[in-house]
N, CA, C and O atoms as a GROMACS GRO file, in nm:
protein
  288
    1MET      N    1  -1.027  -4.916  -7.512
    1MET     CA    2  -1.102  -4.871  -7.396
    1MET      C    3  -1.096  -4.718  -7.389
    1MET      O    4  -0.988  -4.659  -7.401
    2ASP      N    5  -1.208  -4.656  -7.372
    2ASP     CA    6  -1.215  -4.511  -7.361
    2ASP      C    7  -1.167  -4.465  -7.224
    2ASP      O    8  -1.183  -4.535  -7.124
    3SER      N    9  -1.108  -4.348  -7.223
    3SER     CA   10  -1.062  -4.290  -7.097
    3SER      C   11  -1.055  -4.139  -7.111
    3SER      O   12  -1.054  -4.085  -7.222
    4ILE      N   13  -1.050  -4.070  -6.997
    4ILE     CA   14  -1.023  -3.927  -6.998
    4ILE      C   15  -0.894  -3.905  -6.921
    4ILE      O   16  -0.868  -3.972  -6.820
    5GLN      N   17  -0.812  -3.814  -6.968
    5GLN     CA   18  -0.680  -3.792  -6.912
    5GLN      C   19  -0.663  -3.650  -6.865
    5GLN      O   20  -0.713  -3.556  -6.927
    6GLY      N   21  -0.594  -3.634  -6.754
    6GLY     CA   22  -0.565  -3.501  -6.702
    6GLY      C   23  -0.462  -3.511  -6.589
    6GLY      O   24  -0.395  -3.613  -6.572
    7ASN      N   25  -0.451  -3.403  -6.515
    7ASN     CA   26  -0.355  -3.395  -6.405
    7ASN      C   27  -0.426  -3.404  -6.271
    7ASN      O   28  -0.536  -3.352  -6.254
    8TYR      N   29  -0.361  -3.471  -6.177
    8TYR     CA   30  -0.416  -3.484  -6.042
    8TYR      C   31  -0.400  -3.352  -5.968
    8TYR      O   32  -0.293  -3.290  -5.970
    9ARG      N   33  -0.506  -3.310  -5.905
    9ARG     CA   34  -0.505  -3.189  -5.821
    9ARG      C   35  -0.587  -3.215  -5.697
    9ARG      O   36  -0.682  -3.294  -5.700
   10VAL      N   37  -0.552  -3.150  -5.588
   10VAL     CA   38  -0.634  -3.153  -5.467
   10VAL      C   39  -0.708  -3.020  -5.463
   10VAL      O   40  -0.648  -2.914  -5.455
   11ILE      N   41  -0.841  -3.028  -5.470
   11ILE     CA   42  -0.926  -2.909  -5.469
   11ILE      C   43  -1.026  -2.925  -5.356
   11ILE      O   44  -1.100  -3.023  -5.351
   12ASP      N   45  -1.027  -2.829  -5.265
   12ASP     CA   46  -1.116  -2.834  -5.148
   12ASP      C   47  -1.098  -2.964  -5.070
   12ASP      O   48  -1.194  -3.020  -5.018
   13GLY      N   49  -0.973  -3.012  -5.061
   13GLY     CA   50  -0.942  -3.130  -4.981
   13GLY      C   51  -0.977  -3.262  -5.047
   13GLY      O   52  -0.972  -3.367  -4.982
   14SER      N   53  -1.013  -3.260  -5.175
   14SER     CA   54  -1.054  -3.381  -5.245
   14SER      C   55  -0.975  -3.398  -5.374
   14SER      O   56  -0.945  -3.300  -5.442
   15GLY      N   57  -0.941  -3.524  -5.408
   15GLY     CA   58  -0.868  -3.552  -5.529
   15GLY      C   59  -0.952  -3.533  -5.653
   15GLY      O   60  -1.064  -3.583  -5.660
   16LYS      N   61  -0.899  -3.461  -5.749
   16LYS     CA   62  -0.971  -3.431  -5.874
   16LYS      C   63  -0.880  -3.455  -5.993
   16LYS      O   64  -0.757  -3.454  -5.982
   17LEU      N   65  -0.943  -3.478  -6.107
   17LEU     CA   66  -0.874  -3.485  -6.234
   17LEU      C   67  -0.900  -3.353  -6.306
   17LEU      O   68  -1.015  -3.319  -6.334
   18TYR      N   69  -0.794  -3.278  -6.334
   18TYR     CA   70  -0.805  -3.146  -6.397
   18TYR      C   71  -0.773  -3.163  -6.545
   18TYR      O   72  -0.661  -3.201  -6.580
   19LEU      N   73  -0.870  -3.135  -6.632
   19LEU     CA   74  -0.856  -3.155  -6.775
   19LEU      C   75  -0.806  -3.029  -6.844
   19LEU      O   76  -0.814  -2.920  -6.788
   20GLU      N   77  -0.754  -3.045  -6.967
   20GLU     CA   78  -0.700  -2.931  -7.043
   20GLU      C   79  -0.803  -2.823  -7.068
   20GLU      O   80  -0.766  -2.705  -7.078
   21ASN      N   81  -0.932  -2.859  -7.080
   21ASN     CA   82  -1.036  -2.760  -7.107
   21ASN      C   83  -1.087  -2.693  -6.978
   21ASN      O   84  -1.193  -2.632  -6.979
   22ASN      N   85  -1.011  -2.706  -6.870
   22ASN     CA   86  -1.041  -2.650  -6.738
   22ASN      C   87  -1.158  -2.719  -6.667
   22ASN      O   88  -1.203  -2.672  -6.564
   23GLU      N   89  -1.206  -2.829  -6.723
   23GLU     CA   90  -1.309  -2.908  -6.656
   23GLU      C   91  -1.244  -2.986  -6.542
   23GLU      O   92  -1.129  -3.030  -6.552
   24VAL      N   93  -1.318  -3.004  -6.434
   24VAL     CA   94  -1.269  -3.077  -6.318
   24VAL      C   95  -1.360  -3.198  -6.295
   24VAL      O   96  -1.482  -3.184  -6.289
   25VAL      N   97  -1.299  -3.316  -6.282
   25VAL     CA   98  -1.373  -3.441  -6.262
   25VAL      C   99  -1.330  -3.500  -6.128
   25VAL      O  100  -1.211  -3.514  -6.102
   26SER      N  101  -1.426  -3.534  -6.044
   26SER     CA  102  -1.395  -3.594  -5.914
   26SER      C  103  -1.347  -3.737  -5.931
   26SER      O  104  -1.397  -3.811  -6.016
   27LEU      N  105  -1.248  -3.776  -5.851
   27LEU     CA  106  -1.203  -3.914  -5.849
   27LEU      C  107  -1.292  -3.992  -5.752
   27LEU      O  108  -1.322  -3.944  -5.642
   28THR      N  109  -1.332  -4.111  -5.791
   28THR     CA  110  -1.423  -4.192  -5.712
   28THR      C  111  -1.348  -4.312  -5.654
   28THR      O  112  -1.278  -4.384  -5.726
   29VAL      N  113  -1.363  -4.333  -5.524
   29VAL     CA  114  -1.300  -4.448  -5.458
   29VAL      C  115  -1.350  -4.575  -5.524
   29VAL      O  116  -1.469  -4.592  -5.549
   30GLY      N  117  -1.256  -4.666  -5.553
   30GLY     CA  118  -1.289  -4.793  -5.615
   30GLY      C  119  -1.287  -4.791  -5.766
   30GLY      O  120  -1.306  -4.895  -5.830
   31LYS      N  121  -1.265  -4.675  -5.825
   31LYS     CA  122  -1.264  -4.661  -5.971
   31LYS      C  123  -1.128  -4.703  -6.028
   31LYS      O  124  -1.024  -4.671  -5.971
   32ALA      N  125  -1.131  -4.775  -6.141
   32ALA     CA  126  -1.008  -4.812  -6.209
   32ALA      C  127  -0.949  -4.689  -6.278
   32ALA      O  128  -1.019  -4.617  -6.350
   33ILE      N  129  -0.821  -4.665  -6.254
   33ILE     CA  130  -0.751  -4.554  -6.319
   33ILE      C  131  -0.615  -4.603  -6.365
   33ILE      O  132  -0.568  -4.708  -6.322
   34LYS      N  133  -0.552  -4.526  -6.452
   34LYS     CA  134  -0.413  -4.551  -6.489
   34LYS      C  135  -0.331  -4.431  -6.442
   34LYS      O  136  -0.376  -4.317  -6.451
   35ILE      N  137  -0.213  -4.459  -6.392
   35ILE     CA  138  -0.123  -4.352  -6.349
   35ILE      C  139   0.004  -4.359  -6.432
   35ILE      O  140   0.049  -4.468  -6.468
   36MET      N  141   0.061  -4.244  -6.462
   36MET     CA  142   0.190  -4.240  -6.530
   36MET      C  143   0.295  -4.243  -6.420
   36MET      O  144   0.334  -4.140  -6.366
   37HIS      N  145   0.341  -4.364  -6.388
   37HIS     CA  146   0.440  -4.383  -6.282
   37HIS      C  147   0.575  -4.332  -6.332
   37HIS      O  148   0.612  -4.359  -6.446
   38PRO      N  149   0.648  -4.258  -6.249
   38PRO     CA  150   0.774  -4.198  -6.295
   38PRO      C  151   0.880  -4.299  -6.338
   38PRO      O  152   0.967  -4.266  -6.418
   39GLU      N  153   0.875  -4.422  -6.286
   39GLU     CA  154   0.976  -4.522  -6.320
   39GLU      C  155   0.925  -4.634  -6.409
   39GLU      O  156   1.004  -4.695  -6.482
   40HIS      N  157   0.794  -4.662  -6.406
   40HIS     CA  158   0.741  -4.780  -6.473
   40HIS      C  159   0.644  -4.749  -6.586
   40HIS      O  160   0.591  -4.843  -6.646
   41GLY      N  161   0.619  -4.623  -6.617
   41GLY     CA  162   0.524  -4.589  -6.722
   41GLY      C  163   0.380  -4.606  -6.675
   41GLY      O  164   0.352  -4.595  -6.556
   42TRP      N  165   0.290  -4.633  -6.768
   42TRP     CA  166   0.148  -4.644  -6.734
   42TRP      C  167   0.121  -4.770  -6.654
   42TRP      O  168   0.158  -4.880  -6.695
   43LEU      N  169   0.057  -4.752  -6.538
   43LEU     CA  170   0.016  -4.864  -6.452
   43LEU      C  171  -0.131  -4.851  -6.421
   43LEU      O  172  -0.180  -4.741  -6.392
   44GLN      N  173  -0.202  -4.960  -6.427
   44GLN     CA  174  -0.343  -4.960  -6.392
   44GLN      C  175  -0.359  -4.995  -6.245
   44GLN      O  176  -0.292  -5.085  -6.194
   45GLY      N  177  -0.448  -4.922  -6.178
   45GLY     CA  178  -0.475  -4.948  -6.037
   45GLY      C  179  -0.615  -4.904  -5.999
   45GLY      O  180  -0.695  -4.864  -6.084
   46ILE      N  181  -0.643  -4.912  -5.871
   46ILE     CA  182  -0.773  -4.874  -5.816
   46ILE      C  183  -0.751  -4.757  -5.722
   46ILE      O  184  -0.668  -4.763  -5.632
   47TYR      N  185  -0.827  -4.649  -5.744
   47TYR     CA  186  -0.817  -4.531  -5.658
   47TYR      C  187  -0.878  -4.563  -5.522
   47TYR      O  188  -0.992  -4.610  -5.513
   48GLN      N  189  -0.802  -4.536  -5.415
   48GLN     CA  190  -0.844  -4.569  -5.279
   48GLN      C  191  -0.885  -4.448  -5.196
   48GLN      O  192  -0.924  -4.462  -5.080
   49GLY      N  193  -0.877  -4.329  -5.255
   49GLY     CA  194  -0.903  -4.208  -5.178
   49GLY      C  195  -0.775  -4.157  -5.115
   49GLY      O  196  -0.674  -4.228  -5.113
   50SER      N  197  -0.779  -4.037  -5.062
   50SER     CA  198  -0.662  -3.974  -5.000
   50SER      C  199  -0.538  -3.977  -5.089
   50SER      O  200  -0.426  -3.981  -5.039
   51GLY      N  201  -0.559  -3.975  -5.220
   51GLY     CA  202  -0.447  -3.970  -5.313
   51GLY      C  203  -0.372  -4.101  -5.331
   51GLY      O  204  -0.263  -4.101  -5.386
   52GLU      N  205  -0.428  -4.213  -5.285
   52GLU     CA  206  -0.359  -4.341  -5.297
   52GLU      C  207  -0.421  -4.429  -5.404
   52GLU      O  208  -0.543  -4.437  -5.419
   53VAL      N  209  -0.333  -4.495  -5.479
   53VAL     CA  210  -0.373  -4.588  -5.584
   53VAL      C  211  -0.306  -4.722  -5.555
   53VAL      O  212  -0.184  -4.729  -5.539
   54VAL      N  213  -0.386  -4.827  -5.547
   54VAL     CA  214  -0.332  -4.962  -5.528
   54VAL      C  215  -0.319  -5.024  -5.666
   54VAL      O  216  -0.414  -5.027  -5.744
   55TYR      N  217  -0.199  -5.075  -5.696
   55TYR     CA  218  -0.173  -5.142  -5.822
   55TYR      C  219  -0.100  -5.272  -5.790
   55TYR      O  220  -0.054  -5.288  -5.676
   56PRO      N  221  -0.086  -5.365  -5.884
   56PRO     CA  222  -0.034  -5.499  -5.851
   56PRO      C  223   0.100  -5.500  -5.776
   56PRO      O  224   0.124  -5.591  -5.696
   57GLN      N  225   0.186  -5.402  -5.799
   57GLN     CA  226   0.316  -5.401  -5.734
   57GLN      C  227   0.317  -5.329  -5.599
   57GLN      O  228   0.419  -5.329  -5.531
   58GLY      N  229   0.206  -5.267  -5.560
   58GLY     CA  230   0.203  -5.195  -5.433
   58GLY      C  231   0.105  -5.079  -5.433
   58GLY      O  232   0.000  -5.084  -5.497
   59THR      N  233   0.143  -4.975  -5.362
   59THR     CA  234   0.059  -4.856  -5.349
   59THR      C  235   0.140  -4.735  -5.393
   59THR      O  236   0.257  -4.721  -5.360
   60TYR      N  237   0.075  -4.647  -5.469
   60TYR     CA  238   0.138  -4.524  -5.514
   60TYR      C  239   0.058  -4.407  -5.459
   60TYR      O  240  -0.065  -4.405  -5.467
   61THR      N  241   0.128  -4.310  -5.403
   61THR     CA  242   0.063  -4.188  -5.353
   61THR      C  243   0.075  -4.081  -5.460
   61THR      O  244   0.185  -4.040  -5.498
   62LEU      N  245  -0.041  -4.036  -5.509
   62LEU     CA  246  -0.044  -3.933  -5.613
   62LEU      C  247   0.011  -3.801  -5.561
   62LEU      O  248  -0.006  -3.765  -5.445
   63LYS      N  249   0.078  -3.729  -5.652
   63LYS     CA  250   0.130  -3.596  -5.622
   63LYS      C  251   0.062  -3.498  -5.717
   63LYS      O  252   0.022  -3.534  -5.828
   64GLU      N  253   0.049  -3.373  -5.673
   64GLU     CA  254  -0.009  -3.268  -5.758
   64GLU      C  255   0.062  -3.270  -5.893
   64GLU      O  256   0.185  -3.269  -5.899
   65GLY      N  257  -0.016  -3.271  -6.000
   65GLY     CA  258   0.040  -3.267  -6.134
   65GLY      C  259   0.061  -3.403  -6.198
   65GLY      O  260   0.086  -3.410  -6.318
   66ASP      N  261   0.052  -3.514  -6.122
   66ASP     CA  262   0.065  -3.647  -6.181
   66ASP      C  263  -0.038  -3.664  -6.292
   66ASP      O  264  -0.152  -3.620  -6.279
   67VAL      N  265   0.003  -3.728  -6.401
   67VAL     CA  266  -0.088  -3.755  -6.512
   67VAL      C  267  -0.162  -3.885  -6.483
   67VAL      O  268  -0.101  -3.988  -6.454
   68ILE      N  269  -0.295  -3.879  -6.490
   68ILE     CA  270  -0.376  -3.998  -6.467
   68ILE      C  271  -0.486  -4.006  -6.573
   68ILE      O  272  -0.525  -3.906  -6.633
   69ARG      N  273  -0.535  -4.127  -6.592
   69ARG     CA  274  -0.648  -4.152  -6.682
   69ARG      C  275  -0.757  -4.223  -6.601
   69ARG      O  276  -0.729  -4.315  -6.525
   70ILE      N  277  -0.879  -4.178  -6.619
   70ILE     CA  278  -0.993  -4.248  -6.561
   70ILE      C  279  -1.048  -4.337  -6.670
   70ILE      O  280  -1.083  -4.289  -6.778
   71LEU      N  281  -1.057  -4.467  -6.642
   71LEU     CA  282  -1.108  -4.562  -6.740
   71LEU      C  283  -1.260  -4.562  -6.735
   71LEU      O  284  -1.320  -4.560  -6.627
   72LYS      N  285  -1.322  -4.566  -6.852
   72LYS     CA  286  -1.469  -4.566  -6.858
   72LYS      C  287  -1.520  -4.707  -6.865
   72LYS      O  288  -1.642  -4.728  -6.872
   0.00000   0.00000   0.00000
């Protein structure tokens, strides 16, 4: 499965994926993403807006700099 990976940033009050080439991609509510959870490794979830991701074990609140992948 193809994906793009970068770091979570809040820009102008909105969650964004910041890529290495300085490109910025908006996160879309309802979109499947993977997060690099600090304790559990890569987890797949659904972006809910306001920096929250729902995944099977619960809800994770994204922090600036978290590594995430947007699934295509």
